[in-house]
C-alpha positions, 0 to 999 in steps of 0.5 A: 191649427192641429200639430200635424198641420202646423209640421207639415206646413213647416217641412213643405217650406223647408222642401221649396227651399233653395240653399245646400244646406236641407237638413238644418233647413228641415230641423228649424222648420220643425222648431219654429213650426211648433214653437208659437206652442210653447204657451202650453208648458207655461200654462200654470201661469196663464191665471196670472199673466195673460199675456203669455196664454195660447195665443198669446204673445208667442203668436205675434208677429214679434214673437217670430221676428225676435225668435228667428234673428236670435236662433240664426245670430246664434247658429252663424257664431257657433256653426259659422252658417250664413245661410240666408236661407236659413233666415227666411226658412225660419220667419215664414215658418214661424209666421205660418203657423200664426197664419195658420191660427189666423184662419181659425177659430180662435185668433192671434193678436196680429198687431201685439204689442200696440193693439191686444186685439185678437184677429181670425177669419173663423173660417175652419176649426182649430182642430179639424180631424179631416185635415188633421189625418190629411197633414198625416198622410202629407207628412208620409208621403213628404219622407217616402219620398225624400227616402226615394221609395219606388214609385215616389216622385222627387221630394220637392215636387211632391210639397209643391202638390201638398202645398197646392191642395191646402192652397184649394182647401182653403181657399175652397172654404173662403167662397163657401163662407162667403156664399152662406154669408151672401144668402139673405137668412144670414145676413147680419150673422157671420158664419162660424164653421163645424166639424162638417165642411158643410154645415156652419153655424150664424151666431153675431155679436151686438156690443153696448156700453152695458153688455155683450149679445150673443144672438146664435141660430138654433133649430129652435130659433135665434137664442140671444146670451147677455153678458153685463160688462159689470164685473162683480167681485162678489157671487151671491146668488145664481143668478149672478154666475153670469158676471163670472165671464170676466174672472181670469180662469174663465178668461184664460181659456175664452179671451179670445174667442168672439161669442160667449155663450152658456148654459146656466143651472138656478134649479134644486139647489144647483148653482152651475154656469158652464161657458162654452162659445160658439166658435169652439162648442163644447170643445173647450168648456169653464164650469163653475159652480157656486156653492156656501157663498163659494166660487169653484172654477174646477172644471174644464173637459174637451168633447169625444166627438172631434169628426163628426157632428 
């Protein structure tokens, strides 16, 4: 979920809170709605500490509860404010950030530290440009209501309307995905969202003791990507580049994706592999080259085609 959608959902929660500290609610809602993405600041450490990578420890209920409790205690001691709504706003806005990312394709480790598995619904893209534009407009409308511009209803009513639209949007996405998965030709495959809200991609993961097979439906038919579970320290030929899926730099970008795919080039002296995933497509790619016996994992780039396929 994008920055603006997280932000607007936080402001909606603050607008609906009962109590006399509205501006404090709003400030804390803005802060807590963005706090889990603190992991971006720690990106230089992702290679050595995977747990703090994006959608890592900061995207867990444990982190949100601990951060909310510490901030609430500090406010109670130094500002002498013991309004329980302050704590509830922080808990709810932080939790809704995690829930928003749970709705997307990246997933979040909900059971950390007991289980590192990533959970997700994959009903919308991690960053949906159309939803982002709606959220930006919603922020403008909500603040306009607070400023009492002519012809605007009160801010609480605006917040309820915007919140209802979010619920309607995600509810319809869930229903659409369920209907797509029930079609006979899609049985056994998972429906994954695309930039077009009416188009879905279909992928299937088959895991054995020796490898992971990713089946992806394309216009040319079903493509299969096989990833051996064996982890080789030395990659000596182009055909072995598929083993670099387990390389720390590759895992740092793709460890929370369930359907990894790749394109390999072994011709004309070129030895390279480009990793992405069925969930993210070309939004996240990790480029690996083999040159004179040395691996280079030095390219990560994002597609500029955010609005429509």
